[in-house]
Phi, psi and omega in degrees: 000151176284161179294338180272358182297139179267168175299325179293320176301313181298317180297322179294320179296314179299318180297321179296318179298313183290329178300326181266010174091010178269165173255136180246129177242113183266124179235131184246133173244189181296319187241357184210153173239131181241137173252110175276133182244124181238136178179175177290165180301320180296321179292315183298327180293338182269351184263124176220106180247010189298331182262005185282151179304134177090349181273120180273322185194154172232140181219145170269120182261121182272337179292149180293336177263100191283313190279331182260002182290146174295341177298338180284337194223133174286337182228143180292153186276157170245132177252133179251129181243106184056033181091350181271124182278143168232114183179191191289340184264349186232170171233131187237128174258126176247126184210157178157183183286140176302321178229139172282119182253326182196163176300320183294314180296321184289317180291327177292317178296321179296321177297318176298316181298315182295320179294334178279354179108007180288142175244356174227142180257121172260147176190139184261121174267327175248120186239099176289129182236153178297325178262132178290349182266353179281164178302127186253007178097167183265000176056233186298323176298322177295321177297319179295321177297315179300318180297318179293319180293322176304315181293326182282318187264333178088025178247123174302153191253135171245125179212156187274144172243136186252335190222145179304324183293341182261358187300315183295319179296315181295317180296329179293326186258337187254157175266340179213134181261131179259134170257118183282171186300323182288342182252009184304328179248027171275088194295325177296321178292320177300317179294323181293316179288332177294332184269353189273344174087018177242150176303151184234133172258115185252109178278149179287141177292162186302327180225027185282139171283168177300318181294319178298320178298314181289328176293327174296317176299325180297325177300320179291313182298323183294340178268013171104007185237112176263000181274076185238134174242130180270142182230115173278121183231020178094145180240161183288136177223185181271354186273116184278351184290335179236158181293310181220161178272117180283111184270086184293335179293343179297330183297300180292328180294314181291330176288337174279323185279331188226158175271358185284149174297151181231125175239172180233151177238087182289339180297310182281340174290313186276314187073007183222131183300322185290345181258351187296311182294314176302320180289327175297317177302316181298317180296317179296315180297329179282352176107015180302144180278351178183170178228140175241127183227158175274135176230136179215136180294334180219078186304327181293343179255001185298140178280340181221127169054041178296332183294340182250357184282141181264146170197172174058226185297323181295321179289324176298321179295317178298318180301321179292321177299316182295328179287317192266313191291312178300323180297324178296335181262010175084019181257145175265132179292136176298333178294322178294320179295322181286330184270000000 
């Protein structure tokens, strides 16, 4: 649809599609609205909406992921989270504690993240762990802490949702909902976050192919939400020296296959503090639209993933990388736009 299209124009297009036996899926992004049309070949041949008011263009999409495919867009999309852009023209740093432990720890970590150049605060209120005996997060209390810290520090919040029943609570407190690696193919959850009207950060599954990852994004888009950011966070390999294999080729490949922004999470890829900055450099150099890292004021005391959390000299080094490397590649820091 054109940017000037009215709600009435959109309704007429949907009605025309359904009149001929097709299914219409309306997905809205920051700058565009797309109507996906699904039907048999015989049905599709009878549908012609190209001359209707409000229609900018019609295309046959050959990729299995229709709405998130690069075939849809001449230019890659920008997603805005609480006013902060993530997209091809900018570079965005997302940082904060892997887990919300207390108000004091969260506000201190948020301050460290902001001084390092972060414009979005990540923090986990619900923490899925391999062991059922490990710290599982503060749940709703953690969401309230994140909301309070956002108001105090001024950074929009990104946090993970694990269950369909928690989607409304998370959406009430967060500016962006994260789907973690273990839930990448939790299709009911993908549909629920797609319908809630907030931007979504979709992490790649532990062994997901590029197509599987994009098909997961399609579940979100099909429910009306095109504000999706893809996150490469490492895939499972046979090498025990690192937690996961950081697939840097995912950055340019996903940017070719899809119009969605692509960021990297070197913290969860490496699982080791000493590798976070080098992997962040690699992701930025490959063209990532942003980086997400763990920050903790006292990593040795962290209840979750302290071994990969940045503070002190390591965080200072990352801050310098964020200042210099994206600029060399022609990107404007989202922190500069905000400041």
